[in-house]
C-alpha positions in Angstrom: -8.0 -6.2 36.4 -9.5 -4.8 39.5 -9.0 -7.7 42.1 -7.2 -11.0 42.6 -10.7 -12.8 42.4 -11.1 -11.4 38.8 -7.3 -12.8 37.6 -8.5 -16.1 39.3 -11.7 -16.2 37.2 -10.0 -14.9 34.1 -7.3 -17.8 34.6 -9.7 -20.2 35.1 -11.9 -19.8 32.0 -8.3 -19.5 29.9 -7.6 -22.7 31.0 -11.2 -24.2 30.3 -11.4 -22.4 26.9 -8.2 -23.8 25.7 -8.8 -27.3 27.2 -12.0 -26.9 25.1 -11.2 -25.9 21.7 -7.8 -26.7 21.2 -6.0 -29.8 19.9 -2.9 -30.8 18.3 -2.4 -34.2 16.2 -5.6 -35.8 18.1 -4.2 -34.6 21.8 -5.9 -32.1 23.8 -3.5 -28.8 24.6 -3.7 -27.2 28.0 -2.0 -24.5 29.7 -0.3 -23.4 32.1 -0.4 -20.0 34.1 1.7 -18.2 36.8 0.2 -15.4 38.1 2.2 -12.7 40.4 -0.5 -9.7 41.2 1.5 -6.5 42.0 0.4 -2.4 42.6 2.1 -0.4 39.8 5.8 0.8 41.3 5.7 -2.3 44.0 8.4 -4.0 42.2 10.8 -3.4 39.0 10.5 -5.7 35.9 13.1 -8.6 36.9 11.6 -9.0 40.3 7.7 -9.3 38.6 9.3 -11.5 36.1 10.7 -13.9 38.9 7.7 -14.1 40.7 5.6 -14.9 37.9 7.9 -17.4 36.6 7.9 -19.1 39.9 4.4 -19.4 40.0 4.3 -21.0 36.2 6.5 -23.7 37.3 4.3 -24.0 40.6 1.4 -24.5 38.3 3.6 -26.9 36.0 4.4 -29.0 39.2 0.3 -29.1 40.0 -0.1 -30.8 36.4 -1.9 -30.1 33.0 -4.1 -27.0 32.6 -3.2 -25.6 36.2 -3.0 -21.7 36.8 -1.1 -20.8 40.3 -1.1 -17.3 41.9 1.8 -16.1 43.9 0.1 -13.8 47.0 2.2 -11.9 49.4 5.7 -13.5 49.8 7.3 -15.8 47.2 6.8 -18.6 49.5 3.1 -18.5 49.5 2.2 -20.1 46.2 -1.0 -22.0 46.0 -2.4 -23.8 43.4 -5.1 -22.0 41.8 -7.1 -24.6 40.0 -6.8 -27.7 38.3 -9.1 -28.7 35.4 
C-alpha cells in the first residue's frame, strides 16, 4: 500500500464484502479491523503488534463491522468507518 488513504479504502472494502457475502446460521458475519501504519524500520514487531491491537479494540468498541486506524501517537486512534 502506498498511503493511509489506500489502506482506509481497502479496510472499507473488506468490511463491506464480508458483511454482504458471509453469514453463519442465518446471521450476517462482520469484521473488526485494527490498522497501525508504520514505515519500515520505525519500530519493532512488539510495538507494532501492540499498536495494531489497540486499534483493533478501538474498532470493537465502536461496534460491528468497523475499522480503526492508529495515526501518530497511540492516543490518536479514531474510527475509520462503520458500515
